[in-house]
PDB file with SEQRES, HELIX, SHEET and CRYST1 records, atoms N, CA, C and O in Angstrom:
SEQRES   1 A   65  MET ASN GLN PHE LYS PRO PHE ASP GLU GLU GLU LYS LYS          
SEQRES   2 A   65  CYS LYS LYS LYS ASN LYS SER VAL MET CYS ASP VAL LYS          
SEQRES   3 A   65  ASN CYS SER TYR HIS ASP GLY GLU HIS TYR CYS THR ALA          
SEQRES   4 A   65  GLN GLN ILE ALA VAL GLY PRO SER TYR ALA THR SER CYS          
SEQRES   5 A   65  THR ASP THR VAL CYS ALA THR PHE ARG PRO LYS SER ILE          
HELIX    1 AA1 GLU A    9  LYS A   13  1                                   5    
HELIX    2 AA2 CYS A   52  ASP A   54  5                                   3    
CRYST1    1.000    1.000    1.000  90.00  90.00  90.00 P 1           1          
ATOM      1  N   MET A   1     -31.521 -59.892 164.188  1.00  0.00           N  
ATOM      2  CA  MET A   1     -30.868 -61.166 164.186  1.00  0.00           C  
ATOM      3  C   MET A   1     -31.136 -61.887 162.890  1.00  0.00           C  
ATOM      4  O   MET A   1     -32.265 -61.908 162.398  1.00  0.00           O  
ATOM      5  N   ASN A   2     -30.125 -62.462 162.355  1.00  0.00           N  
ATOM      6  CA  ASN A   2     -30.258 -63.164 161.084  1.00  0.00           C  
ATOM      7  C   ASN A   2     -30.284 -64.636 161.299  1.00  0.00           C  
ATOM      8  O   ASN A   2     -29.395 -65.183 161.952  1.00  0.00           O  
ATOM      9  N   GLN A   3     -31.291 -65.308 160.761  1.00  0.00           N  
ATOM     10  CA  GLN A   3     -31.480 -66.726 160.956  1.00  0.00           C  
ATOM     11  C   GLN A   3     -31.022 -67.523 159.761  1.00  0.00           C  
ATOM     12  O   GLN A   3     -31.191 -68.742 159.756  1.00  0.00           O  
ATOM     13  N   PHE A   4     -30.452 -66.904 158.747  1.00  0.00           N  
ATOM     14  CA  PHE A   4     -30.076 -67.624 157.553  1.00  0.00           C  
ATOM     15  C   PHE A   4     -28.613 -67.976 157.566  1.00  0.00           C  
ATOM     16  O   PHE A   4     -27.806 -67.242 158.137  1.00  0.00           O  
ATOM     17  N   LYS A   5     -28.245 -69.097 156.942  1.00  0.00           N  
ATOM     18  CA  LYS A   5     -26.874 -69.476 156.844  1.00  0.00           C  
ATOM     19  C   LYS A   5     -26.135 -68.540 155.926  1.00  0.00           C  
ATOM     20  O   LYS A   5     -26.746 -67.940 155.041  1.00  0.00           O  
ATOM     21  N   PRO A   6     -24.835 -68.395 156.107  1.00  0.00           N  
ATOM     22  CA  PRO A   6     -24.059 -67.491 155.228  1.00  0.00           C  
ATOM     23  C   PRO A   6     -24.112 -67.954 153.784  1.00  0.00           C  
ATOM     24  O   PRO A   6     -24.226 -69.148 153.506  1.00  0.00           O  
ATOM     25  N   PHE A   7     -24.028 -67.018 152.887  1.00  0.00           N  
ATOM     26  CA  PHE A   7     -23.995 -67.318 151.459  1.00  0.00           C  
ATOM     27  C   PHE A   7     -22.704 -68.046 151.171  1.00  0.00           C  
ATOM     28  O   PHE A   7     -21.632 -67.624 151.604  1.00  0.00           O  
ATOM     29  N   ASP A   8     -22.809 -69.171 150.419  1.00  0.00           N  
ATOM     30  CA  ASP A   8     -21.631 -69.949 150.116  1.00  0.00           C  
ATOM     31  C   ASP A   8     -21.538 -70.269 148.611  1.00  0.00           C  
ATOM     32  O   ASP A   8     -22.464 -69.960 147.861  1.00  0.00           O  
ATOM     33  N   GLU A   9     -20.474 -70.859 148.184  1.00  0.00           N  
ATOM     34  CA  GLU A   9     -20.240 -71.110 146.777  1.00  0.00           C  
ATOM     35  C   GLU A   9     -21.280 -72.088 146.193  1.00  0.00           C  
ATOM     36  O   GLU A   9     -21.694 -71.909 145.047  1.00  0.00           O  
ATOM     37  N   GLU A  10     -21.696 -73.078 146.919  1.00  0.00           N  
ATOM     38  CA  GLU A  10     -22.709 -74.020 146.461  1.00  0.00           C  
ATOM     39  C   GLU A  10     -24.029 -73.305 146.154  1.00  0.00           C  
ATOM     40  O   GLU A  10     -24.694 -73.567 145.152  1.00  0.00           O  
ATOM     41  N   GLU A  11     -24.366 -72.414 147.041  1.00  0.00           N  
ATOM     42  CA  GLU A  11     -25.622 -71.647 146.854  1.00  0.00           C  
ATOM     43  C   GLU A  11     -25.510 -70.736 145.630  1.00  0.00           C  
ATOM     44  O   GLU A  11     -26.501 -70.516 144.933  1.00  0.00           O  
ATOM     45  N   LYS A  12     -24.319 -70.206 145.362  1.00  0.00           N  
ATOM     46  CA  LYS A  12     -24.094 -69.322 144.254  1.00  0.00           C  
ATOM     47  C   LYS A  12     -24.354 -70.065 142.928  1.00  0.00           C  
ATOM     48  O   LYS A  12     -24.833 -69.461 141.969  1.00  0.00           O  
ATOM     49  N   LYS A  13     -24.043 -71.354 142.874  1.00  0.00           N  
ATOM     50  CA  LYS A  13     -24.236 -72.145 141.660  1.00  0.00           C  
ATOM     51  C   LYS A  13     -25.713 -72.280 141.279  1.00  0.00           C  
ATOM     52  O   LYS A  13     -26.038 -72.335 140.093  1.00  0.00           O  
ATOM     53  N   CYS A  14     -26.602 -72.332 142.260  1.00  0.00           N  
ATOM     54  CA  CYS A  14     -28.022 -72.592 141.986  1.00  0.00           C  
ATOM     55  C   CYS A  14     -28.877 -71.357 142.250  1.00  0.00           C  
ATOM     56  O   CYS A  14     -30.017 -71.495 142.693  1.00  0.00           O  
ATOM     57  N   LYS A  15     -28.373 -70.174 141.998  1.00  0.00           N  
ATOM     58  CA  LYS A  15     -29.130 -68.959 142.228  1.00  0.00           C  
ATOM     59  C   LYS A  15     -30.252 -68.847 141.230  1.00  0.00           C  
ATOM     60  O   LYS A  15     -30.040 -69.026 140.031  1.00  0.00           O  
ATOM     61  N   LYS A  16     -31.465 -68.548 141.717  1.00  0.00           N  
ATOM     62  CA  LYS A  16     -32.602 -68.344 140.865  1.00  0.00           C  
ATOM     63  C   LYS A  16     -33.254 -67.060 141.253  1.00  0.00           C  
ATOM     64  O   LYS A  16     -33.355 -66.733 142.436  1.00  0.00           O  
ATOM     65  N   LYS A  17     -33.703 -66.317 140.253  1.00  0.00           N  
ATOM     66  CA  LYS A  17     -34.412 -65.051 140.525  1.00  0.00           C  
ATOM     67  C   LYS A  17     -35.735 -65.359 141.235  1.00  0.00           C  
ATOM     68  O   LYS A  17     -36.472 -66.261 140.834  1.00  0.00           O  
ATOM     69  N   ASN A  18     -36.018 -64.609 142.275  1.00  0.00           N  
ATOM     70  CA  ASN A  18     -37.309 -64.653 142.921  1.00  0.00           C  
ATOM     71  C   ASN A  18     -38.066 -63.448 142.372  1.00  0.00           C  
ATOM     72  O   ASN A  18     -37.903 -62.342 142.888  1.00  0.00           O  
ATOM     73  N   LYS A  19     -38.883 -63.630 141.347  1.00  0.00           N  
ATOM     74  CA  LYS A  19     -39.512 -62.489 140.648  1.00  0.00           C  
ATOM     75  C   LYS A  19     -40.556 -61.830 141.517  1.00  0.00           C  
ATOM     76  O   LYS A  19     -41.089 -60.794 141.119  1.00  0.00           O  
ATOM     77  N   SER A  20     -40.878 -62.357 142.663  1.00  0.00           N  
ATOM     78  CA  SER A  20     -41.825 -61.690 143.545  1.00  0.00           C  
ATOM     79  C   SER A  20     -41.092 -60.773 144.543  1.00  0.00           C  
ATOM     80  O   SER A  20     -41.743 -60.069 145.314  1.00  0.00           O  
ATOM     81  N   VAL A  21     -39.745 -60.774 144.538  1.00  0.00           N  
ATOM     82  CA  VAL A  21     -38.986 -59.922 145.464  1.00  0.00           C  
ATOM     83  C   VAL A  21     -38.030 -59.071 144.612  1.00  0.00           C  
ATOM     84  O   VAL A  21     -37.017 -59.562 144.114  1.00  0.00           O  
ATOM     85  N   MET A  22     -38.372 -57.803 144.459  1.00  0.00           N  
ATOM     86  CA  MET A  22     -37.517 -56.885 143.751  1.00  0.00           C  
ATOM     87  C   MET A  22     -36.488 -56.302 144.722  1.00  0.00           C  
ATOM     88  O   MET A  22     -36.773 -56.080 145.898  1.00  0.00           O  
ATOM     89  N   CYS A  23     -35.296 -56.064 144.201  1.00  0.00           N  
ATOM     90  CA  CYS A  23     -34.221 -55.553 145.051  1.00  0.00           C  
ATOM     91  C   CYS A  23     -33.322 -54.632 144.237  1.00  0.00           C  
ATOM     92  O   CYS A  23     -33.018 -54.924 143.081  1.00  0.00           O  
ATOM     93  N   ASP A  24     -32.900 -53.531 144.830  1.00  0.00           N  
ATOM     94  CA  ASP A  24     -31.968 -52.601 144.190  1.00  0.00           C  
ATOM     95  C   ASP A  24     -30.649 -52.561 144.866  1.00  0.00           C  
ATOM     96  O   ASP A  24     -29.825 -51.714 144.520  1.00  0.00           O  
ATOM     97  N   VAL A  25     -30.383 -53.439 145.829  1.00  0.00           N  
ATOM     98  CA  VAL A  25     -29.186 -53.390 146.632  1.00  0.00           C  
ATOM     99  C   VAL A  25     -28.090 -54.235 145.882  1.00  0.00           C  
ATOM    100  O   VAL A  25     -27.937 -55.433 146.122  1.00  0.00           O  
ATOM    101  N   LYS A  26     -27.367 -53.572 144.998  1.00  0.00           N  
ATOM    102  CA  LYS A  26     -26.447 -54.284 144.105  1.00  0.00           C  
ATOM    103  C   LYS A  26     -25.203 -54.828 144.794  1.00  0.00           C  
ATOM    104  O   LYS A  26     -24.495 -55.649 144.210  1.00  0.00           O  
ATOM    105  N   ASN A  27     -24.914 -54.389 146.034  1.00  0.00           N  
ATOM    106  CA  ASN A  27     -23.762 -54.921 146.735  1.00  0.00           C  
ATOM    107  C   ASN A  27     -24.153 -56.060 147.680  1.00  0.00           C  
ATOM    108  O   ASN A  27     -23.397 -56.389 148.594  1.00  0.00           O  
ATOM    109  N   CYS A  28     -25.331 -56.665 147.467  1.00  0.00           N  
ATOM    110  CA  CYS A  28     -25.768 -57.833 148.233  1.00  0.00           C  
ATOM    111  C   CYS A  28     -25.485 -59.096 147.440  1.00  0.00           C  
ATOM    112  O   CYS A  28     -25.682 -59.125 146.225  1.00  0.00           O  
ATOM    113  N   SER A  29     -25.031 -60.128 148.110  1.00  0.00           N  
ATOM    114  CA  SER A  29     -24.726 -61.416 147.468  1.00  0.00           C  
ATOM    115  C   SER A  29     -25.926 -62.060 146.787  1.00  0.00           C  
ATOM    116  O   SER A  29     -25.778 -62.865 145.867  1.00  0.00           O  
ATOM    117  N   TYR A  30     -27.109 -61.693 147.251  1.00  0.00           N  
ATOM    118  CA  TYR A  30     -28.343 -62.277 146.690  1.00  0.00           C  
ATOM    119  C   TYR A  30     -28.915 -61.464 145.546  1.00  0.00           C  
ATOM    120  O   TYR A  30     -29.939 -61.842 144.978  1.00  0.00           O  
ATOM    121  N   HIS A  31     -28.289 -60.376 145.200  1.00  0.00           N  
ATOM    122  CA  HIS A  31     -28.781 -59.547 144.087  1.00  0.00           C  
ATOM    123  C   HIS A  31     -28.388 -60.230 142.764  1.00  0.00           C  
ATOM    124  O   HIS A  31     -27.253 -60.673 142.591  1.00  0.00           O  
ATOM    125  N   ASP A  32     -29.378 -60.303 141.822  1.00  0.00           N  
ATOM    126  CA  ASP A  32     -29.162 -61.016 140.583  1.00  0.00           C  
ATOM    127  C   ASP A  32     -28.407 -60.237 139.536  1.00  0.00           C  
ATOM    128  O   ASP A  32     -28.139 -60.756 138.452  1.00  0.00           O  
ATOM    129  N   GLY A  33     -28.056 -58.993 139.837  1.00  0.00           N  
ATOM    130  CA  GLY A  33     -27.378 -58.161 138.834  1.00  0.00           C  
ATOM    131  C   GLY A  33     -28.335 -57.298 138.023  1.00  0.00           C  
ATOM    132  O   GLY A  33     -27.912 -56.438 137.251  1.00  0.00           O  
ATOM    133  N   GLU A  34     -29.574 -57.529 138.200  1.00  0.00           N  
ATOM    134  CA  GLU A  34     -30.614 -56.711 137.534  1.00  0.00           C  
ATOM    135  C   GLU A  34     -31.517 -56.054 138.565  1.00  0.00           C  
ATOM    136  O   GLU A  34     -31.210 -54.958 139.036  1.00  0.00           O  
ATOM    137  N   HIS A  35     -32.622 -56.694 138.927  1.00  0.00           N  
ATOM    138  CA  HIS A  35     -33.586 -56.068 139.859  1.00  0.00           C  
ATOM    139  C   HIS A  35     -34.171 -57.061 140.850  1.00  0.00           C  
ATOM    140  O   HIS A  35     -35.130 -56.711 141.538  1.00  0.00           O  
ATOM    141  N   TYR A  36     -33.658 -58.260 140.964  1.00  0.00           N  
ATOM    142  CA  TYR A  36     -34.322 -59.278 141.765  1.00  0.00           C  
ATOM    143  C   TYR A  36     -33.421 -59.865 142.831  1.00  0.00           C  
ATOM    144  O   TYR A  36     -32.195 -59.792 142.747  1.00  0.00           O  
ATOM    145  N   CYS A  37     -34.060 -60.451 143.843  1.00  0.00           N  
ATOM    146  CA  CYS A  37     -33.389 -61.209 144.914  1.00  0.00           C  
ATOM    147  C   CYS A  37     -33.333 -62.665 144.538  1.00  0.00           C  
ATOM    148  O   CYS A  37     -34.279 -63.206 143.965  1.00  0.00           O  
ATOM    149  N   THR A  38     -32.193 -63.320 144.868  1.00  0.00           N  
ATOM    150  CA  THR A  38     -32.069 -64.750 144.585  1.00  0.00           C  
ATOM    151  C   THR A  38     -32.097 -65.623 145.825  1.00  0.00           C  
ATOM    152  O   THR A  38     -31.931 -66.839 145.729  1.00  0.00           O  
ATOM    153  N   ALA A  39     -32.309 -65.012 147.011  1.00  0.00           N  
ATOM    154  CA  ALA A  39     -32.356 -65.790 148.242  1.00  0.00           C  
ATOM    155  C   ALA A  39     -33.619 -66.678 148.212  1.00  0.00           C  
ATOM    156  O   ALA A  39     -34.653 -66.276 147.678  1.00  0.00           O  
ATOM    157  N   GLN A  40     -33.520 -67.865 148.782  1.00  0.00           N  
ATOM    158  CA  GLN A  40     -34.668 -68.787 148.809  1.00  0.00           C  
ATOM    159  C   GLN A  40     -35.763 -68.209 149.665  1.00  0.00           C  
ATOM    160  O   GLN A  40     -36.944 -68.416 149.385  1.00  0.00           O  
ATOM    161  N   GLN A  41     -35.395 -67.490 150.700  1.00  0.00           N  
ATOM    162  CA  GLN A  41     -36.388 -66.804 151.560  1.00  0.00           C  
ATOM    163  C   GLN A  41     -35.749 -65.562 152.093  1.00  0.00           C  
ATOM    164  O   GLN A  41     -34.522 -65.461 152.126  1.00  0.00           O  
ATOM    165  N   ILE A  42     -36.564 -64.590 152.523  1.00  0.00           N  
ATOM    166  CA  ILE A  42     -36.020 -63.359 153.052  1.00  0.00           C  
ATOM    167  C   ILE A  42     -36.683 -63.097 154.417  1.00  0.00           C  
ATOM    168  O   ILE A  42     -37.765 -63.597 154.725  1.00  0.00           O  
ATOM    169  N   ALA A  43     -35.986 -62.304 155.195  1.00  0.00           N  
ATOM    170  CA  ALA A  43     -36.487 -61.895 156.492  1.00  0.00           C  
ATOM    171  C   ALA A  43     -36.420 -60.384 156.559  1.00  0.00           C  
ATOM    172  O   ALA A  43     -35.363 -59.805 156.308  1.00  0.00           O  
ATOM    173  N   VAL A  44     -37.528 -59.727 156.893  1.00  0.00           N  
ATOM    174  CA  VAL A  44     -37.599 -58.309 156.996  1.00  0.00           C  
ATOM    175  C   VAL A  44     -38.095 -57.943 158.397  1.00  0.00           C  
ATOM    176  O   VAL A  44     -39.025 -58.559 158.919  1.00  0.00           O  
ATOM    177  N   GLY A  45     -37.477 -56.960 158.981  1.00  0.00           N  
ATOM    178  CA  GLY A  45     -37.852 -56.564 160.330  1.00  0.00           C  
ATOM    179  C   GLY A  45     -37.403 -55.156 160.562  1.00  0.00           C  
ATOM    180  O   GLY A  45     -37.010 -54.489 159.605  1.00  0.00           O  
ATOM    181  N   PRO A  46     -37.435 -54.680 161.727  1.00  0.00           N  
ATOM    182  CA  PRO A  46     -37.769 -55.321 162.978  1.00  0.00           C  
ATOM    183  C   PRO A  46     -39.296 -55.341 163.226  1.00  0.00           C  
ATOM    184  O   PRO A  46     -40.058 -54.680 162.521  1.00  0.00           O  
ATOM    185  N   SER A  47     -39.700 -56.077 164.196  1.00  0.00           N  
ATOM    186  CA  SER A  47     -41.128 -56.279 164.441  1.00  0.00           C  
ATOM    187  C   SER A  47     -41.824 -54.984 164.946  1.00  0.00           C  
ATOM    188  O   SER A  47     -43.046 -54.864 164.858  1.00  0.00           O  
ATOM    189  N   TYR A  48     -41.044 -54.035 165.466  1.00  0.00           N  
ATOM    190  CA  TYR A  48     -41.644 -52.825 165.953  1.00  0.00           C  
ATOM    191  C   TYR A  48     -41.736 -51.706 164.932  1.00  0.00           C  
ATOM    192  O   TYR A  48     -42.074 -50.579 165.294  1.00  0.00           O  
ATOM    193  N   ALA A  49     -41.447 -51.981 163.672  1.00  0.00           N  
ATOM    194  CA  ALA A  49     -41.491 -50.991 162.622  1.00  0.00           C  
ATOM    195  C   ALA A  49     -42.893 -50.393 162.454  1.00  0.00           C  
ATOM    196  O   ALA A  49     -43.899 -51.096 162.544  1.00  0.00           O  
ATOM    197  N   THR A  50     -42.931 -49.125 162.219  1.00  0.00           N  
ATOM    198  CA  THR A  50     -44.218 -48.450 162.050  1.00  0.00           C  
ATOM    199  C   THR A  50     -44.338 -47.819 160.650  1.00  0.00           C  
ATOM    200  O   THR A  50     -45.404 -47.322 160.286  1.00  0.00           O  
ATOM    201  N   SER A  51     -43.259 -47.838 159.876  1.00  0.00           N  
ATOM    202  CA  SER A  51     -43.269 -47.343 158.478  1.00  0.00           C  
ATOM    203  C   SER A  51     -42.186 -48.057 157.698  1.00  0.00           C  
ATOM    204  O   SER A  51     -41.327 -48.720 158.279  1.00  0.00           O  
ATOM    205  N   CYS A  52     -42.226 -47.922 156.381  1.00  0.00           N  
ATOM    206  CA  CYS A  52     -41.270 -48.604 155.518  1.00  0.00           C  
ATOM    207  C   CYS A  52     -39.862 -48.163 155.804  1.00  0.00           C  
ATOM    208  O   CYS A  52     -38.927 -48.943 155.619  1.00  0.00           O  
ATOM    209  N   THR A  53     -39.676 -46.928 156.255  1.00  0.00           N  
ATOM    210  CA  THR A  53     -38.317 -46.415 156.563  1.00  0.00           C  
ATOM    211  C   THR A  53     -37.726 -47.062 157.824  1.00  0.00           C  
ATOM    212  O   THR A  53     -36.524 -46.963 158.070  1.00  0.00           O  
ATOM    213  N   ASP A  54     -38.565 -47.713 158.608  1.00  0.00           N  
ATOM    214  CA  ASP A  54     -38.107 -48.400 159.819  1.00  0.00           C  
ATOM    215  C   ASP A  54     -37.637 -49.864 159.545  1.00  0.00           C  
ATOM    216  O   ASP A  54     -37.078 -50.517 160.426  1.00  0.00           O  
ATOM    217  N   THR A  55     -37.870 -50.340 158.342  1.00  0.00           N  
ATOM    218  CA  THR A  55     -37.575 -51.775 158.056  1.00  0.00           C  
ATOM    219  C   THR A  55     -36.209 -51.995 157.429  1.00  0.00           C  
ATOM    220  O   THR A  55     -35.626 -51.097 156.823  1.00  0.00           O  
ATOM    221  N   VAL A  56     -35.724 -53.197 157.590  1.00  0.00           N  
ATOM    222  CA  VAL A  56     -34.438 -53.610 157.022  1.00  0.00           C  
ATOM    223  C   VAL A  56     -34.549 -55.053 156.531  1.00  0.00           C  
ATOM    224  O   VAL A  56     -35.367 -55.827 157.029  1.00  0.00           O  
ATOM    225  N   CYS A  57     -33.735 -55.398 155.572  1.00  0.00           N  
ATOM    226  CA  CYS A  57     -33.673 -56.763 155.055  1.00  0.00           C  
ATOM    227  C   CYS A  57     -32.623 -57.529 155.883  1.00  0.00           C  
ATOM    228  O   CYS A  57     -31.428 -57.264 155.750  1.00  0.00           O  
ATOM    229  N   ALA A  58     -33.039 -58.441 156.703  1.00  0.00           N  
ATOM    230  CA  ALA A  58     -32.110 -59.188 157.557  1.00  0.00           C  
ATOM    231  C   ALA A  58     -31.383 -60.255 156.768  1.00  0.00           C  
ATOM    232  O   ALA A  58     -30.446 -60.867 157.282  1.00  0.00           O  
ATOM    233  N   THR A  59     -31.789 -60.493 155.532  1.00  0.00           N  
ATOM    234  CA  THR A  59     -31.168 -61.517 154.720  1.00  0.00           C  
ATOM    235  C   THR A  59     -29.871 -60.954 154.026  1.00  0.00           C  
ATOM    236  O   THR A  59     -29.047 -61.732 153.544  1.00  0.00           O  
ATOM    237  N   PHE A  60     -29.714 -59.665 153.987  1.00  0.00           N  
ATOM    238  CA  PHE A  60     -28.589 -59.011 153.331  1.00  0.00           C  
ATOM    239  C   PHE A  60     -27.246 -59.628 153.684  1.00  0.00           C  
ATOM    240  O   PHE A  60     -26.938 -59.818 154.861  1.00  0.00           O  
ATOM    241  N   ARG A  61     -26.448 -59.940 152.675  1.00  0.00           N  
ATOM    242  CA  ARG A  61     -25.089 -60.419 152.811  1.00  0.00           C  
ATOM    243  C   ARG A  61     -24.236 -59.622 151.836  1.00  0.00           C  
ATOM    244  O   ARG A  61     -24.522 -59.600 150.639  1.00  0.00           O  
ATOM    245  N   PRO A  62     -23.174 -58.956 152.343  1.00  0.00           N  
ATOM    246  CA  PRO A  62     -22.323 -58.161 151.424  1.00  0.00           C  
ATOM    247  C   PRO A  62     -21.709 -59.063 150.344  1.00  0.00           C  
ATOM    248  O   PRO A  62     -21.318 -60.202 150.599  1.00  0.00           O  
ATOM    249  N   LYS A  63     -21.644 -58.529 149.179  1.00  0.00           N  
ATOM    250  CA  LYS A  63     -21.038 -59.262 148.047  1.00  0.00           C  
ATOM    251  C   LYS A  63     -19.534 -59.322 148.280  1.00  0.00           C  
ATOM    252  O   LYS A  63     -18.924 -58.320 148.652  1.00  0.00           O  
ATOM    253  N   SER A  64     -18.932 -60.485 148.065  1.00  0.00           N  
ATOM    254  CA  SER A  64     -17.471 -60.624 148.152  1.00  0.00           C  
ATOM    255  C   SER A  64     -16.804 -59.917 147.019  1.00  0.00           C  
ATOM    256  O   SER A  64     -17.295 -59.943 145.890  1.00  0.00           O  
ATOM    257  N   ILE A  65     -15.697 -59.288 147.293  1.00  0.00           N  
ATOM    258  CA  ILE A  65     -14.984 -58.569 146.226  1.00  0.00           C  
ATOM    259  C   ILE A  65     -13.834 -59.411 145.753  1.00  0.00           C  
ATOM    260  O   ILE A  65     -13.096 -59.002 144.857  1.00  0.00           O  
TER     261      ILE A  65                                                      
END                                                                             
């Protein structure tokens, strides 16, 4: 379940790199075009994960084409 509001144009104007969160998902709206996430906060789950392969970024939003 995603608890974040959808990515909108106003948010796009004030995107800042979060240098503590690296990301390689270039088709995400929060990807800075290099290696970082620009979301103000991220959510990773699910709570029952037992390894890194079990986790997902719930903040992911597909980039508009």
